[in-house]
BAKOL-976357 format. One record per residue (C-alpha): residue in one letter; chain; residue number from 0; x, y, z. Coordinates in steps of 0.25 Angstrom, whole numbers. Last residue first. Example, Ala and Ser with C-alpha at 12.3 -4.5 7.8 and 13.67 -1.06 7.14 Angstrom:
residues 2
PT	resn	chain	resi	x	y	z
PT	S	A	1	55	-4	29 .
PT	A	A	0	49	-18	31 .
***
This chain:
residues 675
PT	resn	chain	resi	x	y	z
PT	E	A	674	-457	-316	51 .
PT	T	A	673	-466	-321	63 .
PT	T	A	672	-466	-325	77 .
PT	G	A	671	-478	-325	88 .
PT	E	A	670	-479	-339	89 .
PT	G	A	669	-469	-348	81 .
PT	F	A	668	-463	-347	67 .
PT	K	A	667	-464	-359	58 .
PT	F	A	666	-449	-356	51 .
PT	S	A	665	-444	-356	37 .
PT	P	A	664	-430	-357	32 .
PT	A	A	663	-425	-347	23 .
PT	D	A	662	-422	-352	8 .
PT	Q	A	661	-435	-344	5 .
PT	E	A	660	-430	-331	10 .
PT	R	A	659	-416	-331	3 .
PT	G	A	658	-405	-340	5 .
PT	D	A	657	-397	-343	19 .
PT	Y	A	656	-404	-339	31 .
PT	L	A	655	-402	-327	39 .
PT	V	A	654	-407	-326	53 .
PT	N	A	653	-410	-313	63 .
PT	S	A	652	-424	-319	66 .
PT	V	A	651	-431	-305	62 .
PT	P	A	650	-421	-302	52 .
PT	Y	A	649	-423	-313	42 .
PT	Y	A	648	-412	-314	34 .
PT	C	A	647	-411	-322	21 .
PT	V	A	646	-398	-325	15 .
PT	P	A	645	-394	-324	0 .
PT	V	A	644	-379	-325	-2 .
PT	G	A	643	-375	-316	-12 .
PT	K	A	642	-376	-311	-25 .
PT	G	A	641	-367	-298	-30 .
PT	N	A	640	-363	-304	-43 .
PT	R	A	639	-356	-315	-36 .
PT	S	A	638	-355	-317	-20 .
PT	T	A	637	-340	-317	-17 .
PT	E	A	636	-331	-330	-18 .
PT	G	A	635	-321	-336	-8 .
PT	S	A	634	-309	-333	2 .
PT	R	A	633	-307	-318	2 .
PT	N	A	632	-323	-315	2 .
PT	K	A	631	-328	-301	-2 .
PT	L	A	630	-342	-297	-6 .
PT	V	A	629	-350	-310	-2 .
PT	V	A	628	-365	-305	-2 .
PT	I	A	627	-375	-310	8 .
PT	E	A	626	-389	-310	4 .
PT	C	A	625	-403	-304	9 .
PT	E	A	624	-415	-309	8 .
PT	R	A	623	-422	-302	21 .
PT	P	A	622	-433	-311	29 .
PT	N	A	621	-441	-302	31 .
PT	S	A	620	-441	-289	22 .
PT	S	A	619	-439	-275	27 .
PT	K	A	618	-424	-275	26 .
PT	T	A	617	-423	-282	12 .
PT	Q	A	616	-435	-271	6 .
PT	Q	A	615	-426	-260	12 .
PT	M	A	614	-414	-265	6 .
PT	I	A	613	-420	-268	-8 .
PT	E	A	612	-425	-253	-8 .
PT	D	A	611	-410	-249	-5 .
PT	A	A	610	-404	-256	-16 .
PT	K	A	609	-414	-251	-26 .
PT	D	A	608	-413	-236	-22 .
PT	E	A	607	-397	-238	-22 .
PT	A	A	606	-398	-245	-37 .
PT	K	A	605	-406	-232	-40 .
PT	Q	A	604	-421	-234	-47 .
PT	G	A	603	-424	-227	-59 .
PT	K	A	602	-430	-239	-65 .
PT	G	A	601	-432	-251	-54 .
PT	R	A	600	-423	-258	-49 .
PT	D	A	599	-417	-274	-52 .
PT	K	A	598	-402	-270	-51 .
PT	I	A	597	-404	-269	-36 .
PT	R	A	596	-410	-282	-34 .
PT	E	A	595	-398	-287	-42 .
PT	K	A	594	-387	-284	-32 .
PT	M	A	593	-396	-285	-19 .
PT	D	A	592	-399	-300	-21 .
PT	Y	A	591	-402	-302	-6 .
PT	P	A	590	-401	-289	2 .
PT	Q	A	589	-388	-288	9 .
PT	L	A	588	-378	-294	17 .
PT	G	A	587	-362	-292	12 .
PT	L	A	586	-352	-299	16 .
PT	L	A	585	-337	-298	15 .
PT	V	A	584	-326	-308	17 .
PT	D	A	583	-312	-306	19 .
PT	A	A	582	-315	-291	25 .
PT	G	A	581	-304	-283	27 .
PT	Y	A	580	-303	-276	12 .
PT	E	A	579	-318	-273	12 .
PT	I	A	578	-319	-270	27 .
PT	G	A	577	-305	-262	28 .
PT	G	A	576	-311	-253	17 .
PT	S	A	575	-322	-247	26 .
PT	E	A	574	-331	-238	18 .
PT	K	A	573	-330	-248	7 .
PT	F	A	572	-339	-259	13 .
PT	S	A	571	-351	-258	3 .
PT	D	A	570	-342	-255	-8 .
PT	L	A	569	-339	-271	-5 .
PT	D	A	568	-353	-275	-10 .
PT	I	A	567	-367	-274	-4 .
PT	V	A	566	-377	-270	-15 .
PT	G	A	565	-385	-257	-12 .
PT	S	A	564	-392	-246	-4 .
PT	Y	A	563	-385	-247	10 .
PT	S	A	562	-371	-250	2 .
PT	S	A	561	-369	-235	1 .
PT	R	A	560	-370	-233	18 .
PT	N	A	559	-357	-241	19 .
PT	L	A	558	-359	-254	25 .
PT	S	A	557	-358	-260	39 .
PT	S	A	556	-350	-273	43 .
PT	I	A	555	-351	-285	50 .
PT	V	A	554	-339	-292	53 .
PT	V	A	553	-336	-307	52 .
PT	V	A	552	-322	-312	57 .
PT	T	A	551	-318	-324	54 .
PT	T	A	550	-305	-331	61 .
PT	G	A	549	-291	-331	61 .
PT	L	A	548	-287	-324	75 .
PT	N	A	547	-275	-319	71 .
PT	K	A	546	-267	-326	60 .
PT	K	A	545	-278	-331	53 .
PT	N	A	544	-283	-316	52 .
PT	A	A	543	-297	-312	58 .
PT	M	A	542	-290	-303	67 .
PT	Q	A	541	-282	-296	57 .
PT	R	A	540	-295	-295	49 .
PT	L	A	539	-301	-289	60 .
PT	L	A	538	-292	-278	62 .
PT	T	A	537	-291	-275	48 .
PT	M	A	536	-307	-273	48 .
PT	N	A	535	-305	-266	61 .
PT	K	A	534	-295	-255	54 .
PT	D	A	533	-304	-253	43 .
PT	T	A	532	-317	-251	50 .
PT	T	A	531	-310	-241	62 .
PT	Q	A	530	-303	-233	48 .
PT	K	A	529	-318	-232	42 .
PT	D	A	528	-324	-228	54 .
PT	T	A	527	-314	-218	55 .
PT	D	A	526	-301	-220	65 .
PT	R	A	525	-300	-211	78 .
PT	D	A	524	-305	-221	88 .
PT	N	A	523	-293	-230	83 .
PT	Q	A	522	-295	-246	82 .
PT	P	A	521	-311	-242	80 .
PT	A	A	520	-321	-251	88 .
PT	L	A	519	-330	-260	80 .
PT	L	A	518	-343	-255	75 .
PT	Q	A	517	-340	-254	61 .
PT	L	A	516	-337	-269	61 .
PT	Y	A	515	-350	-275	67 .
PT	D	A	514	-355	-283	70 .
PT	I	A	513	-341	-292	72 .
PT	F	A	512	-342	-308	71 .
PT	I	A	511	-329	-315	74 .
PT	V	A	510	-328	-331	71 .
PT	P	A	509	-320	-335	84 .
PT	P	A	508	-306	-339	84 .
PT	Q	A	507	-303	-354	89 .
PT	G	A	506	-297	-360	100 .
PT	D	A	505	-310	-356	108 .
PT	H	A	504	-302	-349	120 .
PT	E	A	503	-291	-344	112 .
PT	A	A	502	-301	-339	99 .
PT	I	A	501	-308	-333	111 .
PT	E	A	500	-297	-325	116 .
PT	A	A	499	-294	-321	101 .
PT	A	A	498	-308	-317	99 .
PT	L	A	497	-309	-307	110 .
PT	A	A	496	-295	-300	106 .
PT	W	A	495	-299	-299	92 .
PT	I	A	494	-313	-292	96 .
PT	S	A	493	-305	-283	105 .
PT	Q	A	492	-295	-281	94 .
PT	V	A	491	-307	-278	84 .
PT	S	A	490	-312	-268	94 .
PT	P	A	489	-327	-268	102 .
PT	R	A	488	-336	-257	101 .
PT	N	A	487	-341	-255	116 .
PT	I	A	486	-353	-263	117 .
PT	G	A	485	-348	-273	106 .
PT	E	A	484	-355	-286	111 .
PT	I	A	483	-345	-298	108 .
PT	I	A	482	-352	-311	107 .
PT	R	A	481	-346	-324	108 .
PT	L	A	480	-351	-337	100 .
PT	R	A	479	-345	-350	102 .
PT	G	A	478	-347	-354	117 .
PT	V	A	477	-361	-355	115 .
PT	T	A	476	-365	-351	102 .
PT	M	A	475	-376	-362	96 .
PT	N	A	474	-379	-369	108 .
PT	A	A	473	-382	-355	114 .
PT	Y	A	472	-391	-351	101 .
PT	E	A	471	-397	-364	102 .
PT	E	A	470	-401	-363	117 .
PT	C	A	469	-406	-348	114 .
PT	A	A	468	-414	-353	101 .
PT	K	A	467	-421	-364	109 .
PT	F	A	466	-425	-354	120 .
PT	F	A	465	-430	-344	111 .
PT	A	A	464	-439	-356	105 .
PT	D	A	463	-443	-359	118 .
PT	N	A	462	-447	-345	120 .
PT	Q	A	461	-455	-344	108 .
PT	A	A	460	-462	-357	111 .
PT	K	A	459	-465	-352	125 .
PT	G	A	458	-471	-339	120 .
PT	W	A	457	-465	-327	118 .
PT	T	A	456	-468	-314	124 .
PT	R	A	455	-457	-310	134 .
PT	R	A	454	-448	-311	123 .
PT	E	A	453	-453	-299	115 .
PT	A	A	452	-446	-292	126 .
PT	G	A	451	-434	-290	119 .
PT	L	A	450	-420	-299	116 .
PT	I	A	449	-427	-310	109 .
PT	H	A	448	-437	-299	103 .
PT	H	A	447	-425	-291	98 .
PT	Y	A	446	-420	-305	89 .
PT	P	A	445	-433	-305	82 .
PT	V	A	444	-439	-318	84 .
PT	A	A	443	-444	-326	72 .
PT	Y	A	442	-447	-339	80 .
PT	G	A	441	-448	-352	73 .
PT	H	A	440	-436	-360	80 .
PT	A	A	439	-428	-356	69 .
PT	R	A	438	-432	-342	70 .
PT	M	A	437	-428	-342	85 .
PT	I	A	436	-412	-347	81 .
PT	R	A	435	-412	-332	72 .
PT	S	A	434	-418	-325	84 .
PT	L	A	433	-408	-331	94 .
PT	S	A	432	-397	-327	84 .
PT	K	A	431	-402	-312	84 .
PT	A	A	430	-404	-313	99 .
PT	V	A	429	-388	-316	102 .
PT	I	A	428	-384	-302	93 .
PT	E	A	427	-394	-295	101 .
PT	E	A	426	-390	-299	114 .
PT	A	A	425	-376	-296	110 .
PT	S	A	424	-379	-284	106 .
PT	Q	A	423	-378	-276	93 .
PT	E	A	422	-369	-267	87 .
PT	I	A	421	-356	-271	91 .
PT	T	A	420	-357	-286	91 .
PT	V	A	419	-346	-295	90 .
PT	F	A	418	-349	-310	87 .
PT	L	A	417	-336	-319	92 .
PT	V	A	416	-339	-334	86 .
PT	G	A	415	-333	-346	89 .
PT	R	A	414	-335	-359	80 .
PT	G	A	413	-344	-370	83 .
PT	S	A	412	-353	-370	72 .
PT	A	A	411	-363	-363	81 .
PT	A	A	410	-354	-351	83 .
PT	I	A	409	-353	-350	67 .
PT	N	A	408	-367	-350	65 .
PT	D	A	407	-370	-340	76 .
PT	A	A	406	-359	-331	71 .
PT	I	A	405	-366	-332	56 .
PT	Q	A	404	-379	-329	63 .
PT	A	A	403	-373	-318	70 .
PT	A	A	402	-367	-311	57 .
PT	L	A	401	-379	-314	49 .
PT	T	A	400	-388	-307	59 .
PT	T	A	399	-378	-295	59 .
PT	K	A	398	-379	-295	46 .
PT	G	A	397	-394	-295	43 .
PT	M	A	396	-396	-284	32 .
PT	S	A	395	-403	-274	44 .
PT	S	A	394	-391	-264	40 .
PT	V	A	393	-383	-264	29 .
PT	A	A	392	-373	-276	26 .
PT	G	A	391	-359	-280	27 .
PT	I	A	390	-354	-293	33 .
PT	V	A	389	-338	-294	34 .
PT	V	A	388	-330	-306	36 .
PT	V	A	387	-316	-305	40 .
PT	G	A	386	-306	-316	41 .
PT	R	A	385	-306	-332	42 .
PT	R	A	384	-317	-340	34 .
PT	L	A	383	-333	-339	35 .
PT	G	A	382	-340	-348	26 .
PT	G	A	381	-339	-361	17 .
PT	D	A	380	-336	-354	4 .
PT	L	A	379	-341	-340	8 .
PT	A	A	378	-352	-340	-1 .
PT	R	A	377	-356	-354	3 .
PT	D	A	376	-355	-350	18 .
PT	L	A	375	-364	-337	14 .
PT	G	A	374	-375	-347	9 .
PT	S	A	373	-374	-358	21 .
PT	I	A	372	-375	-347	31 .
PT	G	A	371	-371	-354	43 .
PT	T	A	370	-358	-345	43 .
PT	P	A	369	-349	-356	39 .
PT	T	A	368	-334	-355	45 .
PT	P	A	367	-324	-358	34 .
PT	E	A	366	-314	-370	38 .
PT	E	A	365	-300	-364	39 .
PT	Y	A	364	-287	-368	30 .
PT	D	A	363	-276	-359	33 .
PT	D	A	362	-266	-370	36 .
PT	M	A	361	-272	-378	24 .
PT	R	A	360	-260	-386	24 .
PT	W	A	359	-257	-383	9 .
PT	V	A	358	-260	-369	11 .
PT	G	A	357	-251	-368	24 .
PT	Q	A	356	-241	-373	14 .
PT	M	A	355	-243	-363	4 .
PT	V	A	354	-242	-350	14 .
PT	K	A	353	-228	-358	19 .
PT	V	A	352	-224	-356	3 .
PT	P	A	351	-230	-343	3 .
PT	D	A	350	-222	-338	14 .
PT	L	A	349	-228	-326	20 .
PT	V	A	348	-226	-312	24 .
PT	N	A	347	-234	-307	34 .
PT	L	A	346	-229	-292	32 .
PT	N	A	345	-225	-291	47 .
PT	R	A	344	-221	-305	48 .
PT	M	A	343	-212	-305	35 .
PT	A	A	342	-205	-291	38 .
PT	E	A	341	-203	-296	54 .
PT	A	A	340	-196	-309	46 .
PT	Y	A	339	-188	-300	38 .
PT	R	A	338	-183	-291	48 .
PT	A	A	337	-180	-303	57 .
PT	E	A	336	-172	-310	46 .
PT	K	A	335	-164	-296	42 .
PT	D	A	334	-162	-295	57 .
PT	E	A	333	-157	-309	59 .
PT	E	A	332	-147	-309	46 .
PT	A	A	331	-142	-294	53 .
PT	R	A	330	-139	-301	65 .
PT	S	A	329	-132	-313	59 .
PT	V	A	328	-123	-302	50 .
PT	A	A	327	-121	-293	62 .
PT	E	A	326	-116	-307	69 .
PT	D	A	325	-108	-312	58 .
PT	A	A	324	-101	-298	59 .
PT	K	A	323	-99	-298	75 .
PT	L	A	322	-92	-312	72 .
PT	A	A	321	-84	-306	61 .
PT	L	A	320	-81	-293	69 .
PT	F	A	319	-75	-301	81 .
PT	A	A	318	-65	-310	72 .
PT	A	A	317	-61	-297	66 .
PT	L	A	316	-58	-291	81 .
PT	D	A	315	-51	-303	83 .
PT	S	A	314	-43	-303	70 .
PT	R	A	313	-40	-288	73 .
PT	D	A	312	-35	-291	88 .
PT	R	A	311	-30	-280	97 .
PT	V	A	310	-30	-268	89 .
PT	F	A	309	-44	-273	81 .
PT	A	A	308	-49	-275	95 .
PT	D	A	307	-48	-260	99 .
PT	G	A	306	-52	-255	85 .
PT	P	A	305	-64	-264	86 .
PT	D	A	304	-68	-257	101 .
PT	N	A	303	-66	-258	115 .
PT	D	A	302	-60	-273	113 .
PT	T	A	301	-68	-286	117 .
PT	L	A	300	-78	-285	105 .
PT	G	A	299	-90	-292	110 .
PT	D	A	298	-100	-283	104 .
PT	A	A	297	-104	-281	90 .
PT	V	A	296	-118	-274	92 .
PT	V	A	295	-127	-281	81 .
PT	A	A	294	-135	-271	72 .
PT	S	A	293	-146	-274	60 .
PT	I	A	292	-151	-261	55 .
PT	G	A	291	-166	-258	56 .
PT	G	A	290	-165	-244	60 .
PT	N	A	289	-169	-248	74 .
PT	K	A	288	-158	-260	73 .
PT	L	A	287	-149	-247	70 .
PT	V	A	286	-153	-239	82 .
PT	D	A	285	-152	-250	91 .
PT	A	A	284	-139	-255	87 .
PT	M	A	283	-134	-241	87 .
PT	L	A	282	-139	-239	102 .
PT	A	A	281	-132	-253	106 .
PT	A	A	280	-118	-250	100 .
PT	A	A	279	-118	-235	106 .
PT	K	A	278	-121	-242	119 .
PT	R	A	277	-111	-251	118 .
PT	G	A	276	-99	-241	113 .
PT	P	A	275	-102	-232	124 .
PT	E	A	274	-101	-241	135 .
PT	D	A	273	-87	-247	129 .
PT	T	A	272	-87	-260	118 .
PT	D	A	271	-83	-250	106 .
PT	L	A	270	-93	-250	95 .
PT	L	A	269	-95	-263	86 .
PT	L	A	268	-109	-262	82 .
PT	A	A	267	-111	-272	70 .
PT	V	A	266	-120	-267	59 .
PT	C	A	265	-128	-278	52 .
PT	G	A	264	-132	-278	36 .
PT	K	A	263	-143	-271	29 .
PT	F	A	262	-138	-257	30 .
PT	G	A	261	-149	-247	27 .
PT	H	A	260	-139	-236	25 .
PT	D	A	259	-149	-227	34 .
PT	I	A	258	-148	-236	45 .
PT	I	A	257	-133	-236	45 .
PT	A	A	256	-134	-220	45 .
PT	K	A	255	-142	-222	57 .
PT	A	A	254	-133	-230	65 .
PT	T	A	253	-122	-221	61 .
PT	E	A	252	-130	-208	67 .
PT	T	A	251	-134	-215	79 .
PT	V	A	250	-122	-221	84 .
PT	N	A	249	-113	-208	80 .
PT	S	A	248	-111	-204	96 .
PT	T	A	247	-104	-218	97 .
PT	G	A	246	-92	-212	89 .
PT	N	A	245	-85	-213	76 .
PT	L	A	244	-97	-224	72 .
PT	P	A	243	-88	-232	64 .
PT	I	A	242	-93	-241	53 .
PT	A	A	241	-87	-253	51 .
PT	E	A	240	-85	-265	40 .
PT	F	A	239	-78	-278	43 .
PT	G	A	238	-65	-284	38 .
PT	C	A	237	-57	-284	51 .
PT	A	A	236	-51	-270	45 .
PT	M	A	235	-66	-264	45 .
PT	V	A	234	-67	-266	59 .
PT	A	A	233	-54	-260	63 .
PT	F	A	232	-58	-248	54 .
PT	A	A	231	-71	-247	62 .
PT	D	A	230	-65	-246	74 .
PT	M	A	229	-54	-236	70 .
PT	L	A	228	-67	-226	67 .
PT	G	A	227	-73	-229	80 .
PT	E	A	226	-87	-234	85 .
PT	T	A	225	-88	-246	77 .
PT	V	A	224	-101	-251	67 .
PT	F	A	223	-97	-264	61 .
PT	V	A	222	-104	-267	47 .
PT	V	A	221	-109	-281	43 .
PT	N	A	220	-117	-282	29 .
PT	S	A	219	-105	-276	23 .
PT	R	A	218	-100	-264	13 .
PT	D	A	217	-114	-255	12 .
PT	L	A	216	-113	-254	27 .
PT	A	A	215	-98	-249	26 .
PT	S	A	214	-104	-237	20 .
PT	V	A	213	-109	-231	35 .
PT	C	A	212	-102	-219	36 .
PT	N	A	211	-115	-211	40 .
PT	R	A	210	-111	-203	51 .
PT	P	A	209	-101	-193	45 .
PT	E	A	208	-94	-183	53 .
PT	D	A	207	-95	-169	48 .
PT	I	A	206	-85	-162	43 .
PT	G	A	205	-79	-149	49 .
PT	K	A	204	-69	-155	56 .
PT	P	A	203	-62	-168	52 .
PT	K	A	202	-61	-178	63 .
PT	Y	A	201	-50	-179	73 .
PT	Y	A	200	-47	-191	83 .
PT	K	A	199	-38	-190	95 .
PT	G	A	198	-40	-175	97 .
PT	D	A	197	-34	-164	87 .
PT	E	A	196	-22	-165	94 .
PT	D	A	195	-23	-172	108 .
PT	T	A	194	-10	-179	107 .
PT	G	A	193	-8	-192	117 .
PT	K	A	192	-3	-202	106 .
PT	R	A	191	-1	-197	92 .
PT	L	A	190	-11	-204	82 .
PT	D	A	189	-22	-195	82 .
PT	R	A	188	-34	-200	74 .
PT	R	A	187	-40	-194	62 .
PT	T	A	186	-55	-197	59 .
PT	Y	A	185	-60	-197	45 .
PT	Y	A	184	-70	-189	35 .
PT	Y	A	183	-71	-185	21 .
PT	P	A	182	-71	-199	15 .
PT	A	A	181	-85	-202	23 .
PT	D	A	180	-90	-214	18 .
PT	P	A	179	-79	-218	11 .
PT	G	A	178	-71	-220	24 .
PT	Y	A	177	-72	-213	37 .
PT	P	A	176	-55	-210	37 .
PT	L	A	175	-48	-212	47 .
PT	V	A	174	-34	-203	48 .
PT	L	A	173	-23	-208	58 .
PT	G	A	172	-18	-193	63 .
PT	H	A	171	-5	-190	68 .
PT	K	A	170	-9	-177	62 .
PT	A	A	169	2	-172	54 .
PT	P	A	168	3	-185	50 .
PT	D	A	167	-12	-187	45 .
PT	Y	A	166	-14	-201	43 .
PT	G	A	165	-24	-209	34 .
PT	W	A	164	-35	-221	34 .
PT	G	A	163	-40	-225	22 .
PT	F	A	162	-46	-238	27 .
PT	K	A	161	-37	-245	17 .
PT	R	A	160	-25	-237	21 .
PT	A	A	159	-26	-242	36 .
PT	E	A	158	-28	-256	32 .
PT	D	A	157	-15	-256	24 .
PT	L	A	156	-8	-249	36 .
PT	T	A	155	-13	-260	45 .
PT	F	A	154	-24	-260	56 .
PT	G	A	153	-22	-264	72 .
PT	R	A	152	-24	-250	78 .
PT	R	A	151	-8	-250	80 .
PT	E	A	150	-6	-253	67 .
PT	I	A	149	-14	-240	62 .
PT	Y	A	148	-6	-232	74 .
PT	A	A	147	8	-235	67 .
PT	V	A	146	4	-234	54 .
PT	A	A	145	-1	-221	58 .
PT	E	A	144	11	-216	64 .
PT	P	A	143	20	-222	54 .
PT	D	A	142	13	-215	41 .
PT	G	A	141	7	-225	32 .
PT	I	A	140	-6	-217	33 .
PT	N	A	139	0	-205	27 .
PT	A	A	138	-5	-207	13 .
PT	R	A	137	-19	-209	19 .
PT	T	A	136	-19	-194	26 .
PT	A	A	135	-22	-187	11 .
PT	E	A	134	-35	-195	8 .
PT	I	A	133	-41	-191	23 .
PT	Y	A	132	-36	-177	21 .
PT	A	A	131	-42	-177	7 .
PT	A	A	130	-55	-182	12 .
PT	A	A	129	-55	-170	24 .
PT	E	A	128	-53	-160	14 .
PT	R	A	127	-65	-165	6 .
PT	R	A	126	-74	-166	17 .
PT	A	A	125	-71	-151	22 .
PT	R	A	124	-73	-146	7 .
PT	E	A	123	-85	-154	5 .
PT	D	A	122	-90	-147	19 .
PT	E	A	121	-86	-133	14 .
PT	A	A	120	-94	-135	2 .
PT	E	A	119	-106	-140	9 .
PT	R	A	118	-105	-127	18 .
PT	A	A	117	-104	-118	6 .
PT	A	A	116	-115	-124	-1 .
PT	L	A	115	-124	-122	12 .
PT	E	A	114	-119	-107	13 .
PT	A	A	113	-123	-106	-1 .
PT	K	A	112	-137	-112	1 .
PT	S	A	111	-139	-104	12 .
PT	P	A	110	-138	-109	26 .
PT	G	A	109	-151	-108	35 .
PT	K	A	108	-157	-95	40 .
PT	K	A	107	-162	-95	53 .
PT	P	A	106	-176	-87	55 .
PT	E	A	105	-173	-74	65 .
PT	A	A	104	-181	-80	77 .
PT	R	A	103	-191	-68	83 .
PT	K	A	102	-186	-66	97 .
PT	A	A	101	-197	-68	109 .
PT	P	A	100	-193	-60	121 .
PT	S	A	99	-186	-69	131 .
PT	A	A	98	-196	-77	140 .
PT	A	A	97	-194	-78	153 .
PT	V	A	96	-191	-92	160 .
PT	P	A	95	-203	-97	166 .
PT	R	A	94	-202	-98	182 .
PT	E	A	93	-201	-113	186 .
PT	D	A	92	-194	-112	199 .
PT	E	A	91	-195	-123	208 .
PT	I	A	90	-195	-135	199 .
PT	R	A	89	-200	-147	206 .
PT	I	A	88	-194	-161	203 .
PT	G	A	87	-203	-173	204 .
PT	A	A	86	-194	-179	193 .
PT	W	A	85	-206	-180	182 .
PT	D	A	84	-209	-165	184 .
PT	A	A	83	-194	-161	183 .
PT	V	A	82	-192	-167	170 .
PT	A	A	81	-205	-162	165 .
PT	R	A	80	-203	-148	170 .
PT	V	A	79	-189	-148	163 .
PT	Q	A	78	-195	-151	151 .
PT	E	A	77	-206	-141	152 .
PT	R	A	76	-195	-131	155 .
PT	K	A	75	-188	-136	143 .
PT	D	A	74	-199	-135	134 .
PT	E	A	73	-196	-144	123 .
PT	T	A	72	-209	-153	126 .
PT	G	A	71	-215	-166	123 .
PT	N	A	70	-215	-172	137 .
PT	V	A	69	-206	-183	134 .
PT	I	A	68	-198	-175	124 .
PT	G	A	67	-196	-162	134 .
PT	A	A	66	-194	-173	146 .
PT	L	A	65	-181	-180	136 .
PT	D	A	64	-176	-165	134 .
PT	F	A	63	-177	-163	150 .
PT	V	A	62	-170	-176	153 .
PT	D	A	61	-158	-172	144 .
PT	G	A	60	-156	-173	128 .
PT	G	A	59	-158	-181	117 .
PT	I	A	58	-166	-183	104 .
PT	G	A	57	-161	-190	91 .
PT	C	A	56	-172	-197	86 .
PT	S	A	55	-165	-212	86 .
PT	F	A	54	-154	-209	94 .
PT	C	A	53	-161	-204	105 .
PT	K	A	52	-153	-198	116 .
PT	F	A	51	-154	-195	131 .
PT	R	A	50	-147	-187	142 .
PT	E	A	49	-143	-189	155 .
PT	D	A	48	-133	-199	155 .
PT	K	A	47	-137	-207	143 .
PT	L	A	46	-150	-209	139 .
PT	H	A	45	-154	-217	126 .
PT	F	A	44	-166	-216	115 .
PT	A	A	43	-163	-225	104 .
PT	A	A	42	-172	-236	107 .
PT	T	A	41	-174	-250	104 .
PT	R	A	40	-188	-256	104 .
PT	K	A	39	-187	-266	92 .
PT	P	A	38	-200	-263	87 .
PT	G	A	37	-197	-247	89 .
PT	T	A	36	-201	-240	102 .
PT	G	A	35	-187	-237	106 .
PT	S	A	34	-186	-225	97 .
PT	G	A	33	-199	-217	101 .
PT	C	A	32	-194	-205	94 .
PT	S	A	31	-196	-194	105 .
PT	P	A	30	-198	-202	117 .
PT	C	A	29	-187	-212	114 .
PT	V	A	28	-190	-224	119 .
PT	Y	A	27	-178	-228	130 .
PT	T	A	26	-163	-232	131 .
PT	D	A	25	-152	-232	142 .
PT	R	A	24	-156	-245	148 .
PT	G	A	23	-165	-251	138 .
PT	R	A	22	-180	-247	132 .
PT	K	A	21	-186	-237	141 .
PT	E	A	20	-198	-231	139 .
PT	L	A	19	-198	-216	143 .
PT	L	A	18	-204	-207	155 .
PT	A	A	17	-198	-214	168 .
PT	D	A	16	-185	-220	164 .
PT	A	A	15	-182	-207	154 .
PT	Y	A	14	-183	-199	167 .
PT	D	A	13	-175	-207	175 .
PT	R	A	12	-163	-209	165 .
PT	I	A	11	-164	-194	163 .
PT	H	A	10	-161	-192	177 .
PT	V	A	9	-168	-180	184 .
PT	Q	A	8	-160	-174	196 .
PT	S	A	7	-149	-166	189 .
PT	K	A	6	-159	-162	178 .
PT	I	A	5	-168	-156	187 .
PT	Q	A	4	-156	-147	195 .
PT	E	A	3	-151	-143	180 .
PT	F	A	2	-165	-138	176 .
PT	D	A	1	-168	-130	188 .
PT	M	A	0	-175	-133	201 .
***
């Protein structure tokens, strides 16, 4: 089956319906430029008969050309094969076409400077001659033949002179100039009936017809677009500005000229009322709107075009134009307000008076959530507030224990908590809490003993203490604490979705704990670790925002390697700028009085060596005297002179107490346990 036979059996509309995204009866999303996927979803890709045309990117052709775009090939044989395969048509003969011997193409030479200059001179000469011809014909506008036609079309001789019309008695032609945009161009209309000399209309040869005659946009905030030149003059005679298309084929080019002009008013499309005119008006409206120009289709005209309406009754046309101009002004105002409102929404622009009123009513006031560690609550002016709180520390400093202890305290206060553990199991997190509670009952039990075979050796008293610890833990957390075990690295989006469901169920969003930041799933597998951390911090901040969940998100973070032998400061988080800038509160957990102790070093000892010495001493101690340094606090003070909140960490019992070792409560430990 040959090319023409396939083409006769496959309709382009069927092919487009099957493979393209439809936007209207004859419009589709352009497979080349994507026109139709914008916010207004208007497409410039149209079908007519058995061909397509995109008025946005300019591509066009038949069904085989469309198959080439869809399948990414310019090879005609492949395009035919793609159409045939889609239609289920068998191609009988696919013998390859014999290739002709390759010939080296001679490089094409462009015109020389002299040739270009000669062409420009010839063009300028033609334009001057046309301008002189227009000027010469104006003297003849009073000719009886011209006056009769002018009056028959509803105009006066004074209006014809005002518009600069002329008359060529030798050609019996009325000369209609394009105006100040193109003083060298015109259309001459043959006034004789039944003559075919030069055709009904004549345009100067050798001069390209101008497509950008849009200076009317500078003279009014409402400009009508008409299909013909006489239609435009009829509109202007009624006191309004107009731009003629001079044919519906000029729709896209004229629309682009209006867009490039940056028109701030509204374009009223007053094309012919026949089917081609209506389609052209709809297309031009789409192109203009996609270009940010306000446009309305001035429908409702009972005549075929404004010229006919002008002949019938100019006062009726003037009233119609006034009505449509008012509609256009209203549309321009509506579009202006819509653009303004959208810009305000997108950039979250707020009225300071309304913000002040909210401050007066205390709309945004929130009670801080106590951590249960009194020294830290004092440092944070009452506890945790809405936003992102980051806790950073080197390994074995107790950052997970700190987070879990705060989470338990918040749950015990009646607030919902969502604890995301990625590095450790849910059993380990719960066992650490039970270990902490058992210490208060006189047993210092490592959490791994609770999970291990050591429990089989416990006596009755220790088992009773364990039962009490389980009972207290249940009362403390039941219905309020939920744990996500991150077997497969969870994403911020999945945590957000679950937290939103909990907020809907509980009537209040949970406080969210994440252990830890660097183990959250990346948003893009190709991102670097730094990009992943930065993007996840941005999402966490959005999640915590009052317009979304409006909650506290506590995130444990690792530190950069340089901080393992030194004082924790903002530079400790510099591997990801997203942490430092995205956190509302930034906390560091380090050995007690670290900054001052580093200063007290032996002669010749480096600060890094002294810091490492202090770190190792602290890690080998039981308990470990530490401090929580407030490095950043958007709503309060930071630690002064590097001195933090002292806490005493008992790693065996997974608990932190306020103050130093002498401030920690003492217990009489039961059988078989010591610290």
